[in-house]
ChimeraX commands (.cxc) that place a marker at each C-alpha (Angstrom):
marker #1 position 59.05,-66.09,-13.13 radius 0.5
marker #1 position 62.44,-67.67,-12.33 radius 0.5
marker #1 position 64.27,-64.35,-12.29 radius 0.5
marker #1 position 61.67,-62.93,-9.91 radius 0.5
marker #1 position 62.05,-65.94,-7.68 radius 0.5
marker #1 position 65.89,-65.44,-7.64 radius 0.5
marker #1 position 65.58,-61.81,-6.61 radius 0.5
marker #1 position 62.90,-62.47,-3.85 radius 0.5
marker #1 position 65.02,-65.27,-2.47 radius 0.5
marker #1 position 68.21,-63.08,-2.73 radius 0.5
marker #1 position 66.45,-60.37,-0.81 radius 0.5
marker #1 position 65.27,-62.74,1.96 radius 0.5
marker #1 position 68.70,-64.32,2.20 radius 0.5
marker #1 position 70.45,-60.93,2.75 radius 0.5
marker #1 position 67.61,-59.93,5.16 radius 0.5
marker #1 position 68.05,-63.13,7.19 radius 0.5
marker #1 position 71.83,-62.63,7.34 radius 0.5
marker #1 position 71.20,-59.02,8.64 radius 0.5
marker #1 position 68.55,-60.27,11.16 radius 0.5
marker #1 position 70.89,-63.00,12.54 radius 0.5
marker #1 position 73.95,-60.64,12.78 radius 0.5
marker #1 position 72.05,-57.74,14.38 radius 0.5
marker #1 position 70.28,-60.10,16.88 radius 0.5
marker #1 position 73.69,-61.78,17.76 radius 0.5
marker #1 position 75.07,-58.47,18.58 radius 0.5
marker #1 position 72.17,-57.48,20.78 radius 0.5
marker #1 position 71.57,-60.72,22.56 radius 0.5
marker #1 position 73.70,-63.82,23.35 radius 0.5
marker #1 position 71.66,-67.01,22.53 radius 0.5
marker #1 position 73.65,-69.05,25.03 radius 0.5
marker #1 position 72.91,-66.71,27.88 radius 0.5
marker #1 position 69.26,-66.62,26.96 radius 0.5
marker #1 position 68.84,-70.35,26.18 radius 0.5
marker #1 position 67.32,-71.43,29.57 radius 0.5
marker #1 position 64.72,-68.75,29.32 radius 0.5
marker #1 position 63.94,-69.46,25.75 radius 0.5
marker #1 position 63.78,-73.19,26.24 radius 0.5
marker #1 position 61.14,-72.70,29.02 radius 0.5
marker #1 position 58.67,-71.20,26.53 radius 0.5
marker #1 position 56.52,-73.88,24.99 radius 0.5
marker #1 position 56.06,-72.10,21.69 radius 0.5
marker #1 position 59.75,-71.64,21.34 radius 0.5
marker #1 position 60.22,-75.38,21.74 radius 0.5
marker #1 position 57.51,-75.94,19.17 radius 0.5
marker #1 position 58.98,-73.53,16.85 radius 0.5
marker #1 position 62.40,-75.29,17.05 radius 0.5
marker #1 position 60.91,-78.65,16.33 radius 0.5
marker #1 position 58.93,-77.20,13.40 radius 0.5
marker #1 position 62.05,-75.56,12.06 radius 0.5
marker #1 position 64.16,-78.69,12.21 radius 0.5
marker #1 position 61.48,-80.68,10.75 radius 0.5
marker #1 position 61.36,-78.37,7.71 radius 0.5
marker #1 position 65.17,-78.49,7.54 radius 0.5
marker #1 position 65.02,-82.31,7.32 radius 0.5
marker #1 position 62.48,-82.08,4.39 radius 0.5
marker #1 position 64.94,-79.68,2.57 radius 0.5
marker #1 position 67.86,-81.83,3.51 radius 0.5
marker #1 position 66.21,-84.94,1.99 radius 0.5
marker #1 position 65.90,-82.97,-1.28 radius 0.5
marker #1 position 69.59,-82.25,-1.13 radius 0.5
marker #1 position 70.33,-85.98,-0.64 radius 0.5
marker #1 position 68.22,-86.65,-3.80 radius 0.5
marker #1 position 69.97,-83.86,-5.83 radius 0.5
marker #1 position 73.66,-84.30,-4.85 radius 0.5
marker #1 position 75.85,-87.17,-5.55 radius 0.5
marker #1 position 78.95,-86.27,-3.60 radius 0.5
marker #1 position 78.93,-87.48,0.03 radius 0.5
marker #1 position 81.09,-84.62,1.20 radius 0.5
marker #1 position 78.70,-82.07,-0.29 radius 0.5
marker #1 position 75.81,-83.79,1.19 radius 0.5
marker #1 position 77.36,-83.73,4.60 radius 0.5
marker #1 position 78.44,-80.01,4.15 radius 0.5
marker #1 position 74.94,-78.96,3.44 radius 0.5
marker #1 position 73.70,-80.91,6.50 radius 0.5
marker #1 position 76.00,-78.74,8.69 radius 0.5
marker #1 position 75.11,-75.54,6.88 radius 0.5
marker #1 position 71.43,-76.20,7.05 radius 0.5
marker #1 position 71.23,-77.35,10.70 radius 0.5
marker #1 position 73.61,-74.66,11.91 radius 0.5
marker #1 position 72.68,-71.66,9.83 radius 0.5
marker #1 position 69.02,-72.43,9.24 radius 0.5
marker #1 position 67.23,-70.47,6.44 radius 0.5
marker #1 position 70.52,-68.73,5.53 radius 0.5
marker #1 position 71.90,-72.25,4.51 radius 0.5
marker #1 position 68.70,-73.42,2.94 radius 0.5
marker #1 position 68.07,-70.28,0.84 radius 0.5
marker #1 position 71.65,-70.27,-0.10 radius 0.5
marker #1 position 71.22,-73.80,-1.47 radius 0.5
marker #1 position 68.03,-72.92,-3.41 radius 0.5
marker #1 position 69.76,-69.78,-4.80 radius 0.5
marker #1 position 72.57,-71.86,-6.10 radius 0.5
marker #1 position 70.17,-74.22,-7.79 radius 0.5
marker #1 position 68.37,-71.27,-9.44 radius 0.5
marker #1 position 71.52,-69.71,-10.50 radius 0.5
marker #1 position 72.86,-72.91,-12.02 radius 0.5
marker #1 position 69.62,-73.58,-13.92 radius 0.5
marker #1 position 69.68,-73.10,-17.68 radius 0.5
marker #1 position 67.58,-70.10,-19.06 radius 0.5
marker #1 position 65.26,-72.58,-20.53 radius 0.5
marker #1 position 64.76,-74.64,-17.35 radius 0.5
marker #1 position 61.54,-74.24,-15.47 radius 0.5
marker #1 position 60.91,-74.73,-11.76 radius 0.5
marker #1 position 60.25,-78.56,-12.42 radius 0.5
marker #1 position 63.85,-78.91,-13.83 radius 0.5
marker #1 position 65.32,-77.06,-10.80 radius 0.5
marker #1 position 63.40,-79.18,-8.32 radius 0.5
marker #1 position 63.62,-82.57,-9.96 radius 0.5
marker #1 position 66.88,-82.78,-11.94 radius 0.5
marker #1 position 69.48,-84.56,-9.95 radius 0.5
marker #1 position 73.23,-84.38,-10.31 radius 0.5
marker #1 position 73.05,-88.14,-10.72 radius 0.5
marker #1 position 70.94,-87.44,-14.00 radius 0.5
marker #1 position 73.70,-85.09,-15.41 radius 0.5
marker link #1:1,2 radius 0.2
marker link #1:2,3 radius 0.2
marker link #1:3,4 radius 0.2
marker link #1:4,5 radius 0.2
marker link #1:5,6 radius 0.2
marker link #1:6,7 radius 0.2
marker link #1:7,8 radius 0.2
marker link #1:8,9 radius 0.2
marker link #1:9,10 radius 0.2
marker link #1:10,11 radius 0.2
marker link #1:11,12 radius 0.2
marker link #1:12,13 radius 0.2
marker link #1:13,14 radius 0.2
marker link #1:14,15 radius 0.2
marker link #1:15,16 radius 0.2
marker link #1:16,17 radius 0.2
marker link #1:17,18 radius 0.2
marker link #1:18,19 radius 0.2
marker link #1:19,20 radius 0.2
marker link #1:20,21 radius 0.2
marker link #1:21,22 radius 0.2
marker link #1:22,23 radius 0.2
marker link #1:23,24 radius 0.2
marker link #1:24,25 radius 0.2
marker link #1:25,26 radius 0.2
marker link #1:26,27 radius 0.2
marker link #1:27,28 radius 0.2
marker link #1:28,29 radius 0.2
marker link #1:29,30 radius 0.2
marker link #1:30,31 radius 0.2
marker link #1:31,32 radius 0.2
marker link #1:32,33 radius 0.2
marker link #1:33,34 radius 0.2
marker link #1:34,35 radius 0.2
marker link #1:35,36 radius 0.2
marker link #1:36,37 radius 0.2
marker link #1:37,38 radius 0.2
marker link #1:38,39 radius 0.2
marker link #1:39,40 radius 0.2
marker link #1:40,41 radius 0.2
marker link #1:41,42 radius 0.2
marker link #1:42,43 radius 0.2
marker link #1:43,44 radius 0.2
marker link #1:44,45 radius 0.2
marker link #1:45,46 radius 0.2
marker link #1:46,47 radius 0.2
marker link #1:47,48 radius 0.2
marker link #1:48,49 radius 0.2
marker link #1:49,50 radius 0.2
marker link #1:50,51 radius 0.2
marker link #1:51,52 radius 0.2
marker link #1:52,53 radius 0.2
marker link #1:53,54 radius 0.2
marker link #1:54,55 radius 0.2
marker link #1:55,56 radius 0.2
marker link #1:56,57 radius 0.2
marker link #1:57,58 radius 0.2
marker link #1:58,59 radius 0.2
marker link #1:59,60 radius 0.2
marker link #1:60,61 radius 0.2
marker link #1:61,62 radius 0.2
marker link #1:62,63 radius 0.2
marker link #1:63,64 radius 0.2
marker link #1:64,65 radius 0.2
marker link #1:65,66 radius 0.2
marker link #1:66,67 radius 0.2
marker link #1:67,68 radius 0.2
marker link #1:68,69 radius 0.2
marker link #1:69,70 radius 0.2
marker link #1:70,71 radius 0.2
marker link #1:71,72 radius 0.2
marker link #1:72,73 radius 0.2
marker link #1:73,74 radius 0.2
marker link #1:74,75 radius 0.2
marker link #1:75,76 radius 0.2
marker link #1:76,77 radius 0.2
marker link #1:77,78 radius 0.2
marker link #1:78,79 radius 0.2
marker link #1:79,80 radius 0.2
marker link #1:80,81 radius 0.2
marker link #1:81,82 radius 0.2
marker link #1:82,83 radius 0.2
marker link #1:83,84 radius 0.2
marker link #1:84,85 radius 0.2
marker link #1:85,86 radius 0.2
marker link #1:86,87 radius 0.2
marker link #1:87,88 radius 0.2
marker link #1:88,89 radius 0.2
marker link #1:89,90 radius 0.2
marker link #1:90,91 radius 0.2
marker link #1:91,92 radius 0.2
marker link #1:92,93 radius 0.2
marker link #1:93,94 radius 0.2
marker link #1:94,95 radius 0.2
marker link #1:95,96 radius 0.2
marker link #1:96,97 radius 0.2
marker link #1:97,98 radius 0.2
marker link #1:98,99 radius 0.2
marker link #1:99,100 radius 0.2
marker link #1:100,101 radius 0.2
marker link #1:101,102 radius 0.2
marker link #1:102,103 radius 0.2
marker link #1:103,104 radius 0.2
marker link #1:104,105 radius 0.2
marker link #1:105,106 radius 0.2
marker link #1:106,107 radius 0.2
marker link #1:107,108 radius 0.2
marker link #1:108,109 radius 0.2
marker link #1:109,110 radius 0.2
marker link #1:110,111 radius 0.2
marker link #1:111,112 radius 0.2
marker link #1:112,113 radius 0.2
view
C-alpha cells in the first residue's frame, strides 16, 4: 500500500509541476490577477486552498523540530502549493522504514526520534 501511495503521489507531483510550468508559459498570473480576483469562485478556491495548506503546515510543525526547516516548508507550501505539500509527503514516505505503516508516517515526530 505504501509503495502504491508513493507512486501515485509521485505521478501527481510531476503532473502538477507540468501544469504549473505550462500554464505559466501560456498565461501571466500577475496580468490576469484583477480579472481572476473578480470571480467569486476563484476567491473561494484560494481561501479553501490556503486553509488546506494551513492544516498541512500544522502537521509539519508537529513533525519537525528545526525552526529553519519549519519556516522553509511554510515558504514552500504557501508559494508552491501542492507541489510543496506533495513534496513534503513524498519525503516522509520515502524516509519511512519498510516496516512502517501510514500511522507511523503520519504520527511519528522528529521529536520522537
